N, CA, C and O atoms as a Maestro MAE file, in Angstrom:
{
 s_m_m2io_version
 :::
 2.0.0
}

f_m_ct {
 s_m_title
 :::
 protein
 m_atom[260] {
  # First column is atom index #
  i_m_mmod_type
  r_m_x_coord
  r_m_y_coord
  r_m_z_coord
  i_m_residue_number
  s_m_chain_name
  s_m_pdb_residue_name
  s_m_pdb_atom_name
  i_m_atomic_number
  :::
  1 25 12.588 19.125 -30.787 1 A "MET " " N  " 7
  2 3 11.567 18.399 -30.802 1 A "MET " " CA " 6
  3 2 11.948 17.453 -29.636 1 A "MET " " C  " 6
  4 15 12.980 16.787 -29.717 1 A "MET " " O  " 8
  5 25 11.088 17.374 -28.485 2 A "THR " " N  " 7
  6 3 11.366 16.525 -27.332 2 A "THR " " CA " 6
  7 2 10.686 15.168 -27.395 2 A "THR " " C  " 6
  8 15 9.528 15.054 -27.798 2 A "THR " " O  " 8
  9 25 11.373 14.211 -27.019 3 A "GLN " " N  " 7
  10 3 10.822 12.948 -27.078 3 A "GLN " " CA " 6
  11 2 10.235 12.454 -25.643 3 A "GLN " " C  " 6
  12 15 10.825 12.840 -24.635 3 A "GLN " " O  " 8
  13 25 9.252 11.728 -25.532 4 A "VAL " " N  " 7
  14 3 8.639 11.375 -24.453 4 A "VAL " " CA " 6
  15 2 8.894 9.899 -24.281 4 A "VAL " " C  " 6
  16 15 8.586 9.276 -25.297 4 A "VAL " " O  " 8
  17 25 9.398 9.098 -23.234 5 A "PRO " " N  " 7
  18 3 9.748 7.939 -23.306 5 A "PRO " " CA " 6
  19 2 8.354 7.105 -23.397 5 A "PRO " " C  " 6
  20 15 7.358 7.491 -22.786 5 A "PRO " " O  " 8
  21 25 8.355 6.006 -24.156 6 A "SER " " N  " 7
  22 3 7.153 5.154 -24.224 6 A "SER " " CA " 6
  23 2 6.818 4.724 -22.892 6 A "SER " " C  " 6
  24 15 7.732 4.522 -22.093 6 A "SER " " O  " 8
  25 25 5.504 4.544 -22.526 7 A "GLN " " N  " 7
  26 3 5.099 3.822 -21.440 7 A "GLN " " CA " 6
  27 2 5.007 2.326 -21.714 7 A "GLN " " C  " 6
  28 15 4.110 1.959 -22.473 7 A "GLN " " O  " 8
  29 25 5.790 1.460 -21.211 8 A "GLY " " N  " 7
  30 3 5.525 -0.035 -21.363 8 A "GLY " " CA " 6
  31 2 4.627 -0.450 -20.191 8 A "GLY " " C  " 6
  32 15 4.171 0.342 -19.367 8 A "GLY " " O  " 8
  33 25 4.408 -1.852 -20.203 9 A "PRO " " N  " 7
  34 3 3.642 -2.493 -19.141 9 A "PRO " " CA " 6
  35 2 4.407 -2.101 -17.779 9 A "PRO " " C  " 6
  36 15 5.629 -2.088 -17.632 9 A "PRO " " O  " 8
  37 25 3.410 -1.776 -16.792 10 A "VAL " " N  " 7
  38 3 3.862 -1.541 -15.520 10 A "VAL " " CA " 6
  39 2 3.874 -2.927 -14.630 10 A "VAL " " C  " 6
  40 15 2.870 -3.589 -14.365 10 A "VAL " " O  " 8
  41 25 5.045 -3.185 -14.278 11 A "ILE " " N  " 7
  42 3 5.283 -4.283 -13.367 11 A "ILE " " CA " 6
  43 2 5.418 -3.866 -11.890 11 A "ILE " " C  " 6
  44 15 6.341 -3.173 -11.462 11 A "ILE " " O  " 8
  45 25 4.370 -4.376 -11.130 12 A "GLU " " N  " 7
  46 3 4.464 -4.192 -9.656 12 A "GLU " " CA " 6
  47 2 5.526 -4.911 -8.957 12 A "GLU " " C  " 6
  48 15 5.721 -6.119 -9.098 12 A "GLU " " O  " 8
  49 25 6.195 -4.154 -8.212 13 A "VAL " " N  " 7
  50 3 7.511 -5.054 -7.570 13 A "VAL " " CA " 6
  51 2 6.858 -5.242 -6.012 13 A "VAL " " C  " 6
  52 15 6.252 -4.307 -5.489 13 A "VAL " " O  " 8
  53 25 7.014 -6.347 -5.429 14 A "LYS " " N  " 7
  54 3 6.658 -6.507 -3.945 14 A "LYS " " CA " 6
  55 2 7.752 -6.073 -3.187 14 A "LYS " " C  " 6
  56 15 8.888 -6.316 -3.594 14 A "LYS " " O  " 8
  57 25 7.558 -5.434 -2.089 15 A "PRO " " N  " 7
  58 3 8.677 -4.956 -1.215 15 A "PRO " " CA " 6
  59 2 9.261 -5.942 -0.545 15 A "PRO " " C  " 6
  60 15 8.579 -6.839 -0.049 15 A "PRO " " O  " 8
  61 25 10.646 -5.911 -0.434 16 A "GLU " " N  " 7
  62 3 11.491 -6.784 0.172 16 A "GLU " " CA " 6
  63 2 10.929 -6.940 1.776 16 A "GLU " " C  " 6
  64 15 10.466 -6.019 2.450 16 A "GLU " " O  " 8
  65 25 11.097 -8.369 2.202 17 A "PRO " " N  " 7
  66 3 10.715 -8.424 3.454 17 A "PRO " " CA " 6
  67 2 11.733 -7.592 4.469 17 A "PRO " " C  " 6
  68 15 12.950 -7.565 4.290 17 A "PRO " " O  " 8
  69 25 11.187 -7.051 5.347 18 A "ASN " " N  " 7
  70 3 12.061 -6.397 6.319 18 A "ASN " " CA " 6
  71 2 12.667 -7.372 7.359 18 A "ASN " " C  " 6
  72 15 12.152 -8.454 7.643 18 A "ASN " " O  " 8
  73 25 13.745 -6.914 7.871 19 A "VAL " " N  " 7
  74 3 14.239 -7.890 9.123 19 A "VAL " " CA " 6
  75 2 13.392 -7.880 10.268 19 A "VAL " " C  " 6
  76 15 13.298 -8.901 10.948 19 A "VAL " " O  " 8
  77 25 12.716 -6.763 10.584 20 A "TYR " " N  " 7
  78 3 11.893 -6.785 11.605 20 A "TYR " " CA " 6
  79 2 10.574 -7.641 11.375 20 A "TYR " " C  " 6
  80 15 10.097 -8.257 12.328 20 A "TYR " " O  " 8
  81 25 10.014 -7.683 10.191 21 A "THR " " N  " 7
  82 3 9.014 -8.507 9.796 21 A "THR " " CA " 6
  83 2 9.303 -9.843 9.939 21 A "THR " " C  " 6
  84 15 8.403 -10.573 10.356 21 A "THR " " O  " 8
  85 25 10.584 -10.398 9.625 22 A "VAL " " N  " 7
  86 3 11.031 -11.733 9.788 22 A "VAL " " CA " 6
  87 2 11.184 -12.034 11.296 22 A "VAL " " C  " 6
  88 15 10.824 -13.126 11.736 22 A "VAL " " O  " 8
  89 25 11.646 -11.201 11.995 23 A "LEU " " N  " 7
  90 3 11.706 -11.474 13.386 23 A "LEU " " CA " 6
  91 2 10.335 -11.409 14.210 23 A "LEU " " C  " 6
  92 15 10.205 -11.999 15.283 23 A "LEU " " O  " 8
  93 25 9.468 -10.752 13.706 24 A "LEU " " N  " 7
  94 3 8.056 -10.790 14.196 24 A "LEU " " CA " 6
  95 2 7.448 -12.168 13.804 24 A "LEU " " C  " 6
  96 15 6.764 -12.783 14.622 24 A "LEU " " O  " 8
  97 25 7.683 -12.638 12.605 25 A "LEU " " N  " 7
  98 3 7.018 -13.835 12.284 25 A "LEU " " CA " 6
  99 2 7.692 -15.111 13.136 25 A "LEU " " C  " 6
  100 15 7.021 -16.072 13.510 25 A "LEU " " O  " 8
  101 25 8.990 -14.977 13.359 26 A "VAL " " N  " 7
  102 3 9.755 -15.877 14.091 26 A "VAL " " CA " 6
  103 2 9.271 -15.891 15.592 26 A "VAL " " C  " 6
  104 15 9.145 -16.912 16.268 26 A "VAL " " O  " 8
  105 25 9.054 -14.778 15.952 27 A "ALA " " N  " 7
  106 3 8.510 -14.479 17.521 27 A "ALA " " CA " 6
  107 2 7.140 -15.194 17.682 27 A "ALA " " C  " 6
  108 15 6.853 -15.827 18.698 27 A "ALA " " O  " 8
  109 25 6.381 -15.066 16.703 28 A "ILE " " N  " 7
  110 3 4.984 -15.494 16.718 28 A "ILE " " CA " 6
  111 2 4.900 -17.025 16.512 28 A "ILE " " C  " 6
  112 15 4.057 -17.676 17.129 28 A "ILE " " O  " 8
  113 25 5.664 -17.536 15.753 29 A "LEU " " N  " 7
  114 3 5.795 -18.934 15.732 29 A "LEU " " CA " 6
  115 2 6.340 -19.622 16.934 29 A "LEU " " C  " 6
  116 15 5.845 -20.703 17.253 29 A "LEU " " O  " 8
  117 25 7.294 -19.115 17.623 30 A "VAL " " N  " 7
  118 3 7.969 -19.445 18.731 30 A "VAL " " CA " 6
  119 2 6.867 -19.359 19.844 30 A "VAL " " C  " 6
  120 15 6.840 -20.282 20.658 30 A "VAL " " O  " 8
  121 25 5.986 -18.377 19.955 31 A "LEU " " N  " 7
  122 3 4.999 -18.275 20.812 31 A "LEU " " CA " 6
  123 2 3.962 -19.447 20.670 31 A "LEU " " C  " 6
  124 15 3.471 -20.075 21.608 31 A "LEU " " O  " 8
  125 25 3.723 -19.626 19.370 32 A "ILE " " N  " 7
  126 3 2.614 -20.608 19.241 32 A "ILE " " CA " 6
  127 2 3.166 -22.045 19.766 32 A "ILE " " C  " 6
  128 15 2.494 -22.798 20.471 32 A "ILE " " O  " 8
  129 25 4.385 -22.294 19.355 33 A "VAL " " N  " 7
  130 3 4.948 -23.600 19.705 33 A "VAL " " CA " 6
  131 2 5.007 -23.635 21.336 33 A "VAL " " C  " 6
  132 15 4.740 -24.689 21.913 33 A "VAL " " O  " 8
  133 25 5.328 -22.575 21.995 34 A "ALA " " N  " 7
  134 3 5.527 -22.704 23.453 34 A "ALA " " CA " 6
  135 2 4.064 -22.758 24.125 34 A "ALA " " C  " 6
  136 15 3.957 -23.463 25.129 34 A "ALA " " O  " 8
  137 25 3.006 -22.119 23.686 35 A "ILE " " N  " 7
  138 3 1.624 -22.492 24.079 35 A "ILE " " CA " 6
  139 2 1.218 -23.950 23.704 35 A "ILE " " C  " 6
  140 15 0.640 -24.680 24.508 35 A "ILE " " O  " 8
  141 25 1.513 -24.290 22.586 36 A "GLY " " N  " 7
  142 3 1.338 -25.770 22.251 36 A "GLY " " CA " 6
  143 2 1.849 -26.778 23.391 36 A "GLY " " C  " 6
  144 15 1.133 -27.557 24.020 36 A "GLY " " O  " 8
  145 25 3.249 -26.601 23.531 37 A "ALA " " N  " 7
  146 3 3.916 -27.406 24.406 37 A "ALA " " CA " 6
  147 2 3.384 -27.353 25.895 37 A "ALA " " C  " 6
  148 15 3.330 -28.388 26.560 37 A "ALA " " O  " 8
  149 25 2.971 -26.064 26.432 38 A "ALA " " N  " 7
  150 3 2.586 -25.958 27.701 38 A "ALA " " CA " 6
  151 2 1.209 -26.596 27.872 38 A "ALA " " C  " 6
  152 15 0.899 -27.101 28.951 38 A "ALA " " O  " 8
  153 25 0.294 -26.582 26.724 39 A "LEU " " N  " 7
  154 3 -1.034 -27.278 26.927 39 A "LEU " " CA " 6
  155 2 -0.954 -28.769 26.915 39 A "LEU " " C  " 6
  156 15 -1.708 -29.505 27.552 39 A "LEU " " O  " 8
  157 25 0.094 -29.183 26.083 40 A "TRP " " N  " 7
  158 3 0.321 -30.655 25.964 40 A "TRP " " CA " 6
  159 2 0.773 -31.094 27.251 40 A "TRP " " C  " 6
  160 15 0.343 -32.182 27.634 40 A "TRP " " O  " 8
  161 25 1.611 -30.417 28.042 41 A "LYS " " N  " 7
  162 3 2.132 -30.636 29.209 41 A "LYS " " CA " 6
  163 2 1.103 -30.687 30.417 41 A "LYS " " C  " 6
  164 15 1.218 -31.445 31.379 41 A "LYS " " O  " 8
  165 25 0.144 -29.826 30.238 42 A "LEU " " N  " 7
  166 3 -1.003 -29.699 31.252 42 A "LEU " " CA " 6
  167 2 -1.924 -30.914 31.074 42 A "LEU " " C  " 6
  168 15 -2.380 -31.545 32.028 42 A "LEU " " O  " 8
  169 25 -2.167 -31.199 29.775 43 A "THR " " N  " 7
  170 3 -3.307 -32.077 29.534 43 A "THR " " CA " 6
  171 2 -2.722 -33.536 29.325 43 A "THR " " C  " 6
  172 15 -3.553 -34.411 29.085 43 A "THR " " O  " 8
  173 25 -1.570 -33.847 29.380 44 A "SER " " N  " 7
  174 3 -1.082 -35.196 29.205 44 A "SER " " CA " 6
  175 2 -1.386 -36.048 30.533 44 A "SER " " C  " 6
  176 15 -1.703 -35.524 31.601 44 A "SER " " O  " 8
  177 25 -1.252 -37.390 30.334 45 A "PRO " " N  " 7
  178 3 -1.547 -38.172 31.628 45 A "PRO " " CA " 6
  179 2 -0.428 -38.014 32.509 45 A "PRO " " C  " 6
  180 15 0.686 -37.674 32.109 45 A "PRO " " O  " 8
  181 25 -0.721 -38.265 33.743 46 A "PRO " " N  " 7
  182 3 0.265 -37.997 34.706 46 A "PRO " " CA " 6
  183 2 1.791 -38.474 34.740 46 A "PRO " " C  " 6
  184 15 2.600 -37.801 35.377 46 A "PRO " " O  " 8
  185 25 2.149 -39.500 34.137 47 A "PRO " " N  " 7
  186 3 3.577 -39.920 34.109 47 A "PRO " " CA " 6
  187 2 4.340 -38.903 33.423 47 A "PRO " " C  " 6
  188 15 5.541 -38.788 33.666 47 A "PRO " " O  " 8
  189 25 3.684 -38.059 32.482 48 A "THR " " N  " 7
  190 3 4.505 -37.197 31.550 48 A "THR " " CA " 6
  191 2 3.901 -35.742 31.956 48 A "THR " " C  " 6
  192 15 4.613 -34.738 31.980 48 A "THR " " O  " 8
  193 25 2.611 -35.731 32.251 49 A "GLY " " N  " 7
  194 3 2.070 -34.287 32.420 49 A "GLY " " CA " 6
  195 2 1.333 -34.228 33.677 49 A "GLY " " C  " 6
  196 15 1.686 -34.927 34.626 49 A "GLY " " O  " 8
  197 25 0.215 -33.349 33.757 50 A "TYR " " N  " 7
  198 3 -0.522 -33.116 34.850 50 A "TYR " " CA " 6
  199 2 -1.837 -33.709 34.787 50 A "TYR " " C  " 6
  200 15 -2.538 -33.699 35.799 50 A "TYR " " O  " 8
  201 25 -2.236 -34.206 33.753 51 A "GLY " " N  " 7
  202 3 -3.632 -34.902 33.533 51 A "GLY " " CA " 6
  203 2 -4.910 -33.839 33.676 51 A "GLY " " C  " 6
  204 15 -5.994 -34.200 34.134 51 A "GLY " " O  " 8
  205 25 -4.670 -32.636 33.277 52 A "LEU " " N  " 7
  206 3 -5.952 -31.817 33.459 52 A "LEU " " CA " 6
  207 2 -6.755 -32.016 32.273 52 A "LEU " " C  " 6
  208 15 -6.281 -32.446 31.221 52 A "LEU " " O  " 8
  209 25 -8.142 -31.661 32.462 53 A "GLU " " N  " 7
  210 3 -9.035 -31.685 31.338 53 A "GLU " " CA " 6
  211 2 -8.815 -30.150 30.724 53 A "GLU " " C  " 6
  212 15 -8.357 -29.208 31.371 53 A "GLU " " O  " 8
  213 25 -9.167 -30.116 29.581 54 A "PHE " " N  " 7
  214 3 -9.100 -28.668 28.872 54 A "PHE " " CA " 6
  215 2 -10.000 -27.565 29.574 54 A "PHE " " C  " 6
  216 15 -9.613 -26.400 29.670 54 A "PHE " " O  " 8
  217 25 -11.184 -27.986 30.043 55 A "SER " " N  " 7
  218 3 -11.947 -27.033 30.618 55 A "SER " " CA " 6
  219 2 -11.464 -26.740 31.990 55 A "SER " " C  " 6
  220 15 -11.803 -25.662 32.478 55 A "SER " " O  " 8
  221 25 -10.689 -27.581 32.712 56 A "GLU " " N  " 7
  222 3 -10.208 -27.237 34.029 56 A "GLU " " CA " 6
  223 2 -9.047 -26.147 33.926 56 A "GLU " " C  " 6
  224 15 -8.701 -25.643 34.995 56 A "GLU " " O  " 8
  225 25 -8.411 -25.730 32.766 57 A "LEU " " N  " 7
  226 3 -7.424 -24.852 32.729 57 A "LEU " " CA " 6
  227 2 -8.235 -23.455 32.840 57 A "LEU " " C  " 6
  228 15 -7.499 -22.474 32.952 57 A "LEU " " O  " 8
  229 25 -9.455 -23.229 32.829 58 A "PHE " " N  " 7
  230 3 -10.123 -21.950 32.807 58 A "PHE " " CA " 6
  231 2 -10.980 -21.937 34.064 58 A "PHE " " C  " 6
  232 15 -11.757 -21.001 34.253 58 A "PHE " " O  " 8
  233 25 -10.886 -22.802 34.810 59 A "LYS " " N  " 7
  234 3 -11.563 -22.697 36.222 59 A "LYS " " CA " 6
  235 2 -10.808 -21.829 37.168 59 A "LYS " " C  " 6
  236 15 -9.596 -21.665 37.026 59 A "LYS " " O  " 8
  237 25 -11.408 -21.330 38.020 60 A "ALA " " N  " 7
  238 3 -10.766 -20.480 39.104 60 A "ALA " " CA " 6
  239 2 -10.076 -21.521 40.162 60 A "ALA " " C  " 6
  240 15 -10.579 -22.607 40.452 60 A "ALA " " O  " 8
  241 25 -8.904 -21.046 40.667 61 A "PHE " " N  " 7
  242 3 -8.148 -22.033 41.577 61 A "PHE " " CA " 6
  243 2 -8.707 -21.897 43.004 61 A "PHE " " C  " 6
  244 15 -8.966 -20.806 43.512 61 A "PHE " " O  " 8
  245 25 -8.844 -22.876 43.506 62 A "THR " " N  " 7
  246 3 -9.329 -22.804 44.961 62 A "THR " " CA " 6
  247 2 -8.060 -23.607 45.730 62 A "THR " " C  " 6
  248 15 -7.726 -24.748 45.412 62 A "THR " " O  " 8
  249 25 -7.513 -22.945 46.626 63 A "PRO " " N  " 7
  250 3 -6.421 -23.467 47.500 63 A "PRO " " CA " 6
  251 2 -7.000 -24.630 48.400 63 A "PRO " " C  " 6
  252 15 -8.146 -24.569 48.844 63 A "PRO " " O  " 8
  253 25 -6.162 -25.682 48.645 64 A "PRO " " N  " 7
  254 3 -6.773 -26.713 49.571 64 A "PRO " " CA " 6
  255 2 -6.745 -26.322 51.022 64 A "PRO " " C  " 6
  256 15 -5.915 -25.492 51.391 64 A "PRO " " O  " 8
  257 25 -7.532 -26.821 51.812 65 A "ARG " " N  " 7
  258 3 -7.672 -26.327 53.078 65 A "ARG " " CA " 6
  259 2 -6.817 -27.065 54.102 65 A "ARG " " C  " 6
  260 15 -6.843 -26.727 55.286 65 A "ARG " " O  " 8
  :::
 }
 m_bond[259] {
  # First column is bond index #
  i_m_from
  i_m_to
  i_m_order
  :::
  1 1 2 1
  2 2 3 1
  3 3 4 2
  4 3 5 1
  5 5 6 1
  6 6 7 1
  7 7 8 2
  8 7 9 1
  9 9 10 1
  10 10 11 1
  11 11 12 2
  12 11 13 1
  13 13 14 1
  14 14 15 1
  15 15 16 2
  16 15 17 1
  17 17 18 1
  18 18 19 1
  19 19 20 2
  20 19 21 1
  21 21 22 1
  22 22 23 1
  23 23 24 2
  24 23 25 1
  25 25 26 1
  26 26 27 1
  27 27 28 2
  28 27 29 1
  29 29 30 1
  30 30 31 1
  31 31 32 2
  32 31 33 1
  33 33 34 1
  34 34 35 1
  35 35 36 2
  36 35 37 1
  37 37 38 1
  38 38 39 1
  39 39 40 2
  40 39 41 1
  41 41 42 1
  42 42 43 1
  43 43 44 2
  44 43 45 1
  45 45 46 1
  46 46 47 1
  47 47 48 2
  48 47 49 1
  49 49 50 1
  50 50 51 1
  51 51 52 2
  52 51 53 1
  53 53 54 1
  54 54 55 1
  55 55 56 2
  56 55 57 1
  57 57 58 1
  58 58 59 1
  59 59 60 2
  60 59 61 1
  61 61 62 1
  62 62 63 1
  63 63 64 2
  64 63 65 1
  65 65 66 1
  66 66 67 1
  67 67 68 2
  68 67 69 1
  69 69 70 1
  70 70 71 1
  71 71 72 2
  72 71 73 1
  73 73 74 1
  74 74 75 1
  75 75 76 2
  76 75 77 1
  77 77 78 1
  78 78 79 1
  79 79 80 2
  80 79 81 1
  81 81 82 1
  82 82 83 1
  83 83 84 2
  84 83 85 1
  85 85 86 1
  86 86 87 1
  87 87 88 2
  88 87 89 1
  89 89 90 1
  90 90 91 1
  91 91 92 2
  92 91 93 1
  93 93 94 1
  94 94 95 1
  95 95 96 2
  96 95 97 1
  97 97 98 1
  98 98 99 1
  99 99 100 2
  100 99 101 1
  101 101 102 1
  102 102 103 1
  103 103 104 2
  104 103 105 1
  105 105 106 1
  106 106 107 1
  107 107 108 2
  108 107 109 1
  109 109 110 1
  110 110 111 1
  111 111 112 2
  112 111 113 1
  113 113 114 1
  114 114 115 1
  115 115 116 2
  116 115 117 1
  117 117 118 1
  118 118 119 1
  119 119 120 2
  120 119 121 1
  121 121 122 1
  122 122 123 1
  123 123 124 2
  124 123 125 1
  125 125 126 1
  126 126 127 1
  127 127 128 2
  128 127 129 1
  129 129 130 1
  130 130 131 1
  131 131 132 2
  132 131 133 1
  133 133 134 1
  134 134 135 1
  135 135 136 2
  136 135 137 1
  137 137 138 1
  138 138 139 1
  139 139 140 2
  140 139 141 1
  141 141 142 1
  142 142 143 1
  143 143 144 2
  144 143 145 1
  145 145 146 1
  146 146 147 1
  147 147 148 2
  148 147 149 1
  149 149 150 1
  150 150 151 1
  151 151 152 2
  152 151 153 1
  153 153 154 1
  154 154 155 1
  155 155 156 2
  156 155 157 1
  157 157 158 1
  158 158 159 1
  159 159 160 2
  160 159 161 1
  161 161 162 1
  162 162 163 1
  163 163 164 2
  164 163 165 1
  165 165 166 1
  166 166 167 1
  167 167 168 2
  168 167 169 1
  169 169 170 1
  170 170 171 1
  171 171 172 2
  172 171 173 1
  173 173 174 1
  174 174 175 1
  175 175 176 2
  176 175 177 1
  177 177 178 1
  178 178 179 1
  179 179 180 2
  180 179 181 1
  181 181 182 1
  182 182 183 1
  183 183 184 2
  184 183 185 1
  185 185 186 1
  186 186 187 1
  187 187 188 2
  188 187 189 1
  189 189 190 1
  190 190 191 1
  191 191 192 2
  192 191 193 1
  193 193 194 1
  194 194 195 1
  195 195 196 2
  196 195 197 1
  197 197 198 1
  198 198 199 1
  199 199 200 2
  200 199 201 1
  201 201 202 1
  202 202 203 1
  203 203 204 2
  204 203 205 1
  205 205 206 1
  206 206 207 1
  207 207 208 2
  208 207 209 1
  209 209 210 1
  210 210 211 1
  211 211 212 2
  212 211 213 1
  213 213 214 1
  214 214 215 1
  215 215 216 2
  216 215 217 1
  217 217 218 1
  218 218 219 1
  219 219 220 2
  220 219 221 1
  221 221 222 1
  222 222 223 1
  223 223 224 2
  224 223 225 1
  225 225 226 1
  226 226 227 1
  227 227 228 2
  228 227 229 1
  229 229 230 1
  230 230 231 1
  231 231 232 2
  232 231 233 1
  233 233 234 1
  234 234 235 1
  235 235 236 2
  236 235 237 1
  237 237 238 1
  238 238 239 1
  239 239 240 2
  240 239 241 1
  241 241 242 1
  242 242 243 1
  243 243 244 2
  244 243 245 1
  245 245 246 1
  246 246 247 1
  247 247 248 2
  248 247 249 1
  249 249 250 1
  250 250 251 1
  251 251 252 2
  252 251 253 1
  253 253 254 1
  254 254 255 1
  255 255 256 2
  256 255 257 1
  257 257 258 1
  258 258 259 1
  259 259 260 2
  :::
 }
}
């Protein structure tokens, strides 16, 4: 007579975070911080930044004559 193991409750196990997933999350976080720092520098008043308005960031550049 063969015995079949009893089926207990099935516990789902979350997969371990992969090293590449952690690196991707760190890279995305660094990119967000860098974009934030650049926008802060561009829109700050002139002693610390360039004093641009946010809408001026998306206008076409016209060189001075």
